[in-house]
N, C-alpha and C positions, 0 to 999 in steps of 0.2 A: 693847614694842608702843606705837605712837603713840596718844595719847588722842584722843577725839572733839574736845575743845576745841582741841587742836593742829592737827588737820586743818581745822577750821573757821577757825582763825586764818590758816592758809595760804591758804584760799579767799578770805578777806576781804582778805588782802594783795594777791592778784592783782586783785581788784576795785579796791582802792586805787590800784594801779599803772595800771590802765585809765583811772582818773579823773585821771591826773597832769597832763593839760593842761586840766582843768576842764570837760570836756564828754564826753558819751558818747551818741552817736546811737543810735536805736532798733535799727538793723541791727547796730551794734557790740554793743549790749547782748544781743541775741539770740545773736550769735556767742560772747560771753562766757559766757552760760548754757550753751551747748553744751560749751564747754571745761570748765566747772566740773562737768559731769556726770562727768568723768574722776576727780574726787576720790573716794577709796574710802569706802564705808560712810556715805553721806550719805542721810538720811531726808527725808521731806516736811517734818517739823518743823524739821530743820536748814536746809533750803532756805529757809524763811521768814526765818531769821536772815540768810542771805546776801543775800536780796532787799532787806533794809533798807539794805544798803550800796550797792545798785544804784540806789536811788531818788533819792539826793542825793549831790552831789559830796563826795568824801573830802578832807579838808584835809591839809596837809603834816604837821601834828602828829599827826593820826589815822594817817596812813600810817607815820610813824616809830614810833608806838606799836605798830602791827601788826607792823612789822619786828622790833622788839625782842621782842615776844611770841613770834614764830616762832623767832627765833634762840635765845632763852632756853629754848625748848621742845625744842631739839635736844640730847638727853642721851645718845644712844647711836649706834653706827654704823648701826643699823637706821633710826633717825630721820633721820640724814644721807642715807641711801640713799633713803628715802621722799621727802624734800624734793627731792633732785636728780632722781629719776626722774619725780616729779610735775611739776616745772617743765619738764623736757624735753618731756613729753607736752603740757603746756599751751601751749608755744610752738611745738611740732611742727616744729622745724627751720626755720620760716619767718622771713624777715627777716634771715638771716645769709648772708654770702657763702660760696660753695662753698669747701671746704677749711678753713673757720674753725670747724667744728663742735667739734673737740677743744679748740681754744683757748677757745671760749665755755664749754664744760663745765668746763674747768679753772678759769676765772675764777669761775664760780658755786660750784664746790666750795671754792675758797679763801675766798670770801665767807662761806660757811656755816661753815667750820671756824674762821675768824678772827672770826666774828660781826661782819662788816664792813658798813658802810652802803652799800658799793658794790654790794650785791646788787640794790637798786632800779634803779640806773643800768644794770646789765648785763641786767636783765629788760625795761626799758621799751621799747626799740626793737623787739626781736623780738616782744614781746607786742602792741604797737600794730600792727605789720605783720601779724601773724596775724589780729587782729581786722579789719583793713582788708580782707585777702584774703577772709576768710570772710563779711564783711558783704555783699559783692556778691551772695552766693548767697541772701540773705534778702529782697532788694528785690523786692516784689511777690509774695512767697511767705508762706504762713501755716502750712505743715506743721510747721515747727520749733516754733512756738508751741503747736500741738496736742500735740506730744511733751512740751513743758514742763508743760502741764496734766496729762498722763498721769503724769509723774514725781511731781508734787505730790499729785495726788488718788488715783492708783492705781499706786503704784510697781511692783508686781509685774507688771502689764500692760505697763508701759513696758519693764521688763527682759526680759520674755518676747518682746516684739516685737523688741527689739534683738538678743537672742540668736538668734532664728530668722532674722533678717535677715543676721546674720553667717554663719550656716550656709547661706545661700542658700535658705531655706525660708519658707513662709508658713503661717499658722495654718489648721488643718483646720476650725476652727469659725468661724461668723460673728462679726464684730467685737463686736457687742453681747453675744453669748453669752460670748465670751472675757473681756470686761471683767467681767461678772457673776461668772464662775468664778474670776477672779483675786482679786476682792474676797472671795469665799467662802473661798478658800484662805488669805487673810490672816487672816480671822476664826478659821478652824480652827487656824492656826499660833499665834494669840494664846492660844487655850485650851491648846494643847499646851505653851506656853512659861510657863504659870503657875508651874511649879516651876523655872523657869530652865534647862530642858533639854528638848530634843526628841529622843526616841529613835527608832530605826528602825521600831519597831512603830507609833508615832504617825504617822510619815511614811507608812507603808503604809496606815494607816487614812484618812489624808487623801487619798491617791491613790485608794483604793477608793471613798471618798465621792464624789469628782469623777467617777469612772467610772460609778457607779451612779445618781447624781442627775441627771447631765447628759450621759452617754454620751461623755465626753471620751476620745479615743484614749489608750491606755496610755502611750505615750512622752511625749505632751504632759502627761498627768496627773502623771507622774513629774517632769518638768521643772518644772511649776508648783509641785508640793509641795516640791521641793528649793529653789526660789527663795524661796518664802514662808517656809520654815524659816530660810534665810540672812538674809532681810530682818528677820524678827521679832527676831533677836538684836540688831539695831541700831536698833530702834524703828519701829513702824508706828502711825499714829494710828487708834485704835479708833473714834473718833467718825466720822472720814471713811469708814472701812471700812463701818460699819453704815449710815450715811446713804446711801452709794452703793449698797450691797446692797439697801436698801429701794427705791431708785429703779428698780432693774433687775428686781425679783422680785414675784411675786404672793404673797398671804397664804398660800396653800397651800404654795408653795415654801418659805417661811420656816418654816412649821410642820414640814415634813419635814426641813429643814436643821437645826433645833434637835435633832432626834434624832441627826443625824449628829455634832453637836458632842459629845454624850454618848458616842457611839461612839469618837471620838478621845480624849476624856478617859479612857475605860475601857480604852484599848489597852495601857496600861503600868501594871500593878500597881494596878488598881482606880481609882475616882474619889475624889479628895480633897475635903474640905470647901471648900478654896480654889477648886477647879475648879467645883464646884457653884455657889458664890456668883458666880463670874465668868460662868458661863453664864446665871445668873439676871439679871445685869446686861445681858448681851447680848440676852436675850429681851425685856427692857423696851425696849432701844434699837431692836430690830427691830419694835416696836409689836405685840407678841404678848401676849394675855391671860395672866394668871398660871396659869390652868388648863392652858394649852398647855405651860408650863414644867413643871408637875407631871406631866403625861402623858408628856412627853419624858424626865423624870428616871426615871419608873417603867419605862422600857425597859431600864434597868440593874438587875440583881438587887439586892435589899436587902443581900446579903452584899458585893457588889462596891462598894457605896456606903457601907459601914460602918454600915448602919442609918439613914443620914440620909434 
């Protein structure tokens, strides 16, 4: 399975190729960001790494180094397939003449297999054409930038909106409420992931919490719980989650939510010391008095929390 560093290097290489003529207009940068959303398993923290490469022109030496890192990172047939499929998605078939698709794919495949420098040359024209085509859609529009902020600050909400859009559906909840609920789900998933596993009982507890606290429809609660479970395995920024949640909630909501976190922690074979300490840290981040943490902890039986 491809590592996170390998996937990030692939994204950085695409940015480096976009900079190949030494300039990157704002509309092209927006288009590039949209393309990079297609990279698998990218978190908000990873995104900040990619943004560093977008702010200043990438030199020829840096571009060559990125190419070498990507090619040296291809160690299995799965890695080769990931690179090829990702590159095909990123250039989206644009900028190539009709009937040349198979030829282009073959060139790229050979570049990857032979670890050849020709990969940059074969990607430059189609990527630049893709960015040019997409850039026109951004002129005078800000909606994509809004989506970018969602991806960075509230990844689960971004994915939920995208998934429902793909299904031709819209959220049953008001947007502000949905953002808050996605942040809550991320925090719950963080607690469930303390032991590096999220079982079905914990996901059920997360879904139930969303339904009971905010009257989220069952199908949307299940979707949000599943998405938060998937995202937490690849990293979510707890600081951003808790800060955002504070912005959207009242003190009373946060008090009630703390009890929900203990319910999630207790959903699978009792509450561990590590889970208790993590919830203590979250309570502090949510600006709750220590007394509220103690009261929430006492909602779990002494036996289930091992006397802690």
